[in-house]
C-alpha positions as CSV (number, residue, x, y, z in Angstrom):
1,D,49.4,12.2,-26.0
2,V,49.6,14.0,-22.7
3,P,51.9,11.5,-20.9
4,R,54.2,11.4,-23.9
5,R,54.4,15.2,-23.9
6,V,55.3,15.5,-20.2
7,P,59.1,14.6,-20.6
8,V,59.4,17.3,-23.3
9,L,57.8,19.9,-21.1
10,A,59.9,18.9,-18.1
11,T,63.1,19.4,-20.0
12,P,63.1,22.9,-21.6
13,P,66.2,24.4,-23.1
14,L,66.4,26.8,-20.1
15,P,64.7,25.3,-17.0
16,A,65.2,28.6,-15.1
17,F,62.7,30.2,-17.6
18,E,60.1,27.6,-17.1
19,G,56.8,29.1,-16.1
20,R,58.0,32.6,-17.1
21,L,58.7,32.3,-20.8
22,F,56.6,29.1,-21.1
23,P,53.4,29.7,-19.0
24,S,51.6,27.3,-21.3
25,A,53.9,24.5,-20.1
26,S,52.3,24.6,-16.7
27,L,49.0,24.0,-18.4
28,G,50.3,20.9,-20.1
29,L,50.2,22.5,-23.6
30,P,52.9,21.9,-26.2
31,Y,56.1,23.9,-25.6
32,S,55.9,25.3,-29.1
33,V,52.9,27.4,-28.1
34,R,55.0,29.9,-26.2
35,E,58.5,29.1,-27.4
36,P,60.5,32.4,-27.4
37,S,62.8,33.4,-30.2
38,T,66.6,33.6,-29.8
39,S,66.5,37.3,-29.3
40,E,64.0,37.0,-26.5
41,L,66.2,34.5,-24.7
42,T,69.2,36.8,-25.1
43,R,67.2,39.7,-23.8
44,E,66.1,37.8,-20.7
45,S,69.6,36.5,-19.9
46,N,71.1,40.0,-20.1
């Protein structure tokens, strides 16, 4: 399962936020664990 999950973690909607909004991604966990809502993404971009 891990190897199949790598491509998904390596291609987040906003690569610039990787490791910041998705700390679990660096641990190899599913992205859905720390997936932010649309409002959170908007707040970070502003």
